[in-house]
C-alpha angles and dihedrals in degrees: 000000000000118000124209118247095349092184092062116102104209096177093113091059092114140105115268094238089065086066097043091050093043087052088053095049087051094051090054094047093249099125094109099044113114125236136174121227125185131205115212141141133226107218141011118252116258090010089286125163097242147002135222120241105230138160102052094124092058091048089054091053091051095051092046090054100038112134142120117243127209089259091054093051093048088052092052090047089059092058089070092217108095130080114242093234089056090051091051089051089053092049088062097035127135128159112266104172137093127261123195118189145166116265106268110263094033117148104243139190137210123281098014125112113262097170127021122192120197110183147115107302095252092050092050094046099050096056097051099099098043091051093047097047092050093047097042097048103041096037091052094050094041089051091048092049092052090053091050092048091049091052089049089062099216096326117127117265118195126191111243095164109110100100093052096044119113092252141331098287089048090055095048100044090036087058089051092053094044088056091049089050091054111277108144098218143350133230089213105100101197089054089052092052097043099046105024094248116157110251125217140176144147124198138298128239088254090069090056094043094048094067126066095252141007098252093054090052091051091044094052093048095047091053091049095047107023093160095046107035113153109163124207105226108178101073095103112357122342102207102030098040118004103050095040091049089050091051093048089051090051091052101037104034110020106036094052085055087051091249135125133224104255098202153314127239131219116201103167143020132043097336096190092052097040093047094054094047091046093050091054092049093049094046092049087053092052094254095123089141094055109112124222114221120194131197136156117114099334131170138155092285098051090041092050089047091050092050093049089052089057095250112181097225124141103184137019131215107204122190135155097015091053100041095047096030085231098192092056112005098178124075098186105208112164138199114225133174111246105174146004128211109246129164093344097313140082107252112204124239126202132195109218120200139175082233103077092207091060095059106112129228102243136211139034103306147157136220131228129191108219119215132194125223088275089056092247116145105243099173146340119243130209116210139174110270092249095050118105124193124202125213117258094015121128102252123190118219141178124230098212086210092058107020095162094070120088109229135178138189109222127189092357135140121233119207119187110228101194108084125183113259102166124018116185091350091304124119109242103164120091113242117244134200129245091252096055090049090050093051092049090057091051092049095051094049092048098041111021114023121077113248085227090065088054099058119118093222124051098343120197110267111240111235117246107193135174134220113248091250093053095045091051092051088051097047091048091054091049091053091048090052091056092054 
């Protein structure tokens, strides 16, 4: 699998406080003390029912290449803040900890651990920013893409977002995330090359405007690409000029070659009205197989509205509102310490806040997905790391929102969601391609995840429960924090 900009050393993509804290840990001889950090997020974008865990492959790349060059060390020396012994330590640094994570593409929910890092404190601290930026960006775009594809109701969706992305990397990795989330192709060529994503594109208005008239522009393009002619018909007048000229090219240029006009594209105007009128004109000309592609500031809300209006659109090109997740552009995953190794055990740590939603789930823990007899995911379950659940057993659990009720899982299957990725600094997870991750998303949403969780409006809230042992540990910590 190709990697973007292999020559770049991205190890210094970190917040400065990660280095100042690490320098402090080193000065106090804490560099080998183990800690546990969790990555989780607090709410789904756009009030959705779920999100899609994306970005793990890029985290793996970062960890594998994590090192500090001579130039990096020289730069840090110039800050006049760091002990020379610490800089020497960084010069020989490589990650030595463990990382557990969900399988990339896993459907995930708020407040559950999606990545757990168990490592010496400096190792764990230095990778914080890189982990968060990959998860926050790609999970956001993949989740948005899935919403858009759901709204399209089986019609093709293509990523047209590169030129509106926040920079080149955002365009490339955003295209990867969009494909994982369900987009059928991308217009971003490097993303197609790096991640084996189908690439697609038609023409710009500049092509039409370059030639002396619209017909000539269409004719030249059709002769150049007789098997892939999608003509942009809104440069001058869609119904009086664009569609008639496209029909003329289909009849006079393509049909004598034994070819068919593949499609027309609308990029402005009243897309519902124009698509219905264009569809009638194409059908009357015998071009019933000619697709209508629409673009122009689309998202799941506008696509849903177009379909409700009866728009005759076969495919959507979605740009800025996908690649930037315009309606909610911040994902909000965080990286919080959960436990510290003391006297031979991991002692839990908890963050307490006046805002209840910001109270963390403490301790070294694991996460199970619970399935009923029909293999539908009915809940996720947080357990202490050492707890093991057996399929079919009657397992008690606590609903943290209704802790006074006694509840049990009966005849259920328990699947652990956090899998080892690195152990002792060594990669132990098999690398997977983008297509495999994409198919995994589709399979879960079809086979495992309730349709009620996939609604746009008022989706069912997926249950996040706790084992009695874990809930007891958390409540005892909360009581201690009040004292």
